[in-house]
C-alpha positions as CSV (number, residue, x, y, z in Angstrom):
1,X,158.2,166.3,78.1
2,X,160.8,168.3,76.5
3,X,164.8,168.5,76.5
4,X,167.5,171.0,75.9
5,X,169.9,170.5,72.9
6,X,173.4,171.5,73.4
7,X,174.4,172.2,70.0
8,X,174.1,174.5,67.2
9,X,173.4,172.3,64.5
10,X,170.6,172.5,62.5
11,X,170.8,169.0,61.6
12,X,170.4,168.0,65.0
13,X,167.3,170.4,65.1
14,X,165.8,169.1,62.4
15,X,166.3,165.3,63.4
16,X,164.9,165.6,66.2
17,X,161.5,167.4,65.3
18,X,161.5,164.5,63.2
19,X,161.3,161.7,66.0
20,X,159.0,164.0,67.7
21,X,161.5,165.6,70.2
22,X,160.8,168.3,71.7
23,X,163.3,170.6,72.8
24,X,164.8,174.6,73.8
25,X,168.9,175.1,72.7
26,X,171.5,175.9,74.5
27,X,174.2,177.5,72.7
28,X,177.8,178.0,73.4
29,X,179.8,180.8,72.9
30,X,182.2,180.3,69.6
31,X,185.0,181.9,68.8
32,X,187.3,184.3,70.8
33,X,184.7,184.0,73.5
34,X,184.1,180.1,73.6
35,X,183.9,177.9,76.5
36,X,187.0,176.4,77.5
37,X,184.7,173.4,78.7
38,X,183.6,172.6,75.0
39,X,187.3,173.3,73.6
40,X,187.2,170.6,70.5
41,X,190.8,170.5,70.1
42,X,192.2,166.7,70.0
43,X,194.4,166.0,72.8
44,X,197.8,164.9,72.3
45,X,197.6,160.9,71.3
46,X,194.2,160.8,72.2
47,X,192.5,158.3,69.5
48,X,189.2,159.3,67.7
49,X,186.9,157.2,69.7
50,X,188.1,158.8,73.1
51,X,188.0,162.3,71.4
52,X,184.1,162.1,70.7
53,X,183.1,161.0,73.8
54,X,185.0,163.4,75.5
55,X,184.0,166.1,73.7
56,X,180.2,165.0,73.7
57,X,179.8,164.5,77.0
58,X,181.9,167.9,78.1
59,X,178.7,169.5,75.8
60,X,175.9,167.7,78.1
61,X,177.6,168.5,81.3
62,X,178.6,171.7,80.3
63,X,175.2,172.3,79.1
64,X,173.2,171.4,82.2
65,X,175.6,174.0,83.8
66,X,174.0,176.9,81.9
67,X,170.6,175.5,82.3
68,X,171.3,175.9,86.4
69,X,173.3,179.2,85.7
70,X,170.2,180.8,84.0
71,X,167.9,179.1,86.3
72,X,165.8,177.5,83.8
73,X,163.3,174.5,84.3
74,X,165.7,171.7,84.8
75,X,165.2,168.9,82.1
76,X,167.6,166.7,80.6
77,X,170.3,167.9,78.1
78,X,171.0,166.5,75.1
79,X,174.6,167.2,72.9
80,X,176.5,165.2,70.4
81,X,179.9,165.4,68.7
82,X,180.8,163.6,64.9
83,X,184.4,163.6,63.8
84,X,185.7,161.6,60.7
85,X,188.8,158.7,61.8
86,X,190.7,158.4,58.5
87,X,193.6,156.2,59.0
88,X,193.6,156.6,62.5
89,X,193.6,160.3,62.2
90,X,190.7,162.8,63.5
91,X,189.0,164.5,60.7
92,X,187.2,168.0,62.2
93,X,185.8,170.9,60.3
94,X,188.4,172.4,58.1
95,X,189.8,175.9,59.2
96,X,189.8,177.1,55.5
97,X,188.4,176.4,51.8
98,X,192.2,175.0,51.1
99,X,192.2,172.6,54.0
100,X,188.7,172.1,52.6
101,X,189.9,170.6,49.4
102,X,192.6,168.8,51.4
103,X,190.5,166.7,53.0
104,X,188.3,166.0,49.7
105,X,191.2,164.8,48.0
106,X,192.3,162.3,51.1
107,X,188.9,161.1,51.1
108,X,188.4,160.4,47.4
109,X,188.0,157.0,46.1
110,X,188.4,156.1,49.9
111,X,186.8,154.4,52.6
112,X,186.6,156.9,56.2
113,X,184.7,156.0,59.5
114,X,182.3,158.5,61.0
115,X,181.9,158.4,64.4
116,X,179.0,160.4,66.6
117,X,178.7,160.3,70.1
118,X,175.5,161.0,71.6
119,X,175.5,162.1,75.5
120,X,172.5,162.6,77.7
121,X,172.7,164.8,81.2
122,X,170.1,164.0,83.4
123,X,169.6,164.8,87.0
124,X,173.8,165.3,87.1
125,X,174.3,161.7,85.4
126,X,175.6,160.8,81.8
127,X,174.4,158.6,79.5
128,X,176.1,157.6,76.4
129,X,176.0,155.9,73.2
130,X,178.5,155.9,69.9
131,X,177.1,155.2,66.7
132,X,179.5,154.1,64.0
133,X,179.4,154.3,60.2
134,X,181.7,153.3,57.3
135,X,181.4,155.7,54.3
136,X,183.0,155.2,51.0
137,X,183.6,158.2,48.0
138,X,184.2,157.4,44.9
139,X,186.7,158.8,42.8
140,X,186.0,162.8,42.7
141,X,188.1,164.6,40.6
142,X,190.0,168.1,41.6
143,X,186.7,170.4,39.5
144,X,183.9,168.3,41.4
145,X,185.8,169.5,44.6
146,X,186.8,172.8,43.4
147,X,182.8,173.3,42.9
148,X,181.6,171.7,46.1
149,X,184.1,174.0,48.2
150,X,182.7,177.0,46.3
151,X,179.2,176.0,47.8
152,X,180.6,177.0,51.3
153,X,178.4,173.6,52.4
154,X,181.8,171.9,53.7
155,X,183.1,174.2,55.7
156,X,181.1,173.8,59.3
157,X,181.1,170.1,58.7
158,X,183.3,167.2,60.1
159,X,185.4,165.9,57.2
160,X,184.3,168.7,55.0
161,X,181.3,167.1,53.6
162,X,177.3,166.7,54.8
163,X,176.4,163.6,53.3
164,X,172.5,165.1,52.7
165,X,173.5,167.8,50.6
166,X,175.5,167.8,47.7
167,X,178.2,165.6,48.7
168,X,175.3,162.9,48.6
169,X,176.7,162.6,45.1
170,X,180.5,161.2,46.2
171,X,179.2,158.2,48.6
172,X,179.3,155.1,47.0
173,X,178.3,153.1,50.1
174,X,177.3,153.7,53.6
175,X,177.3,151.3,56.2
176,X,175.8,152.5,59.1
177,X,173.7,155.1,60.3
178,X,173.0,157.7,57.7
179,X,171.4,159.9,60.5
180,X,174.4,159.1,62.3
181,X,176.7,160.9,59.2
182,X,174.2,163.8,59.6
183,X,175.3,164.2,63.1
184,X,172.7,162.5,65.0
185,X,171.8,158.7,64.9
186,X,168.4,159.0,65.3
187,X,167.6,155.3,66.2
188,X,170.0,155.1,68.6
189,X,169.1,158.5,70.1
190,X,165.5,157.5,70.5
191,X,167.0,154.3,72.2
192,X,168.7,156.4,74.9
193,X,166.2,158.6,75.2
194,X,163.8,155.6,75.9
195,X,166.0,154.8,78.7
196,X,165.2,158.0,80.7
197,X,161.9,157.5,80.3
198,X,160.9,159.3,77.2
199,X,158.5,158.0,74.3
200,X,159.3,159.6,71.2
201,X,156.6,158.2,69.1
């Protein structure tokens, strides 16, 4: 069976290919024409755990709506959302290079949590799981941060870093799912798909 991936993330596409899942991509509009249903702005007082679940579920539901509107073959729609939690605060993607620099300075020498929610909408019912990982950065000096931000790598990533890229140099300790920190926990996602009748291997 094939499914739909409701995500632009090249990392999620790569990870699904890695576990042998065939899929087509459902792309949401962004920028000024962005779909309001998939707005990633945190709500007032929303906890990081509630936030990541709300956004992941919304993407799966809206992805199915797009499939129906385009009269595409009906298949499960998989979506995911990743955010960082640091001192109880939601840290998403940086808005610019100065913001990326400020985020990395805050994370330097500290431990943060990476939350990745995965949702699959199948026949109008949404299954959901949460992967939680703890990541500790070593102390990062300002010159390293400047070089990393100048590379452009942090700009489209929650927490302003990609563990699979150059920022792997910053990670002193990881407890949890490496692929969950990348954006799609493959072990947990595989188990979720098995509950829906998929056999990735």
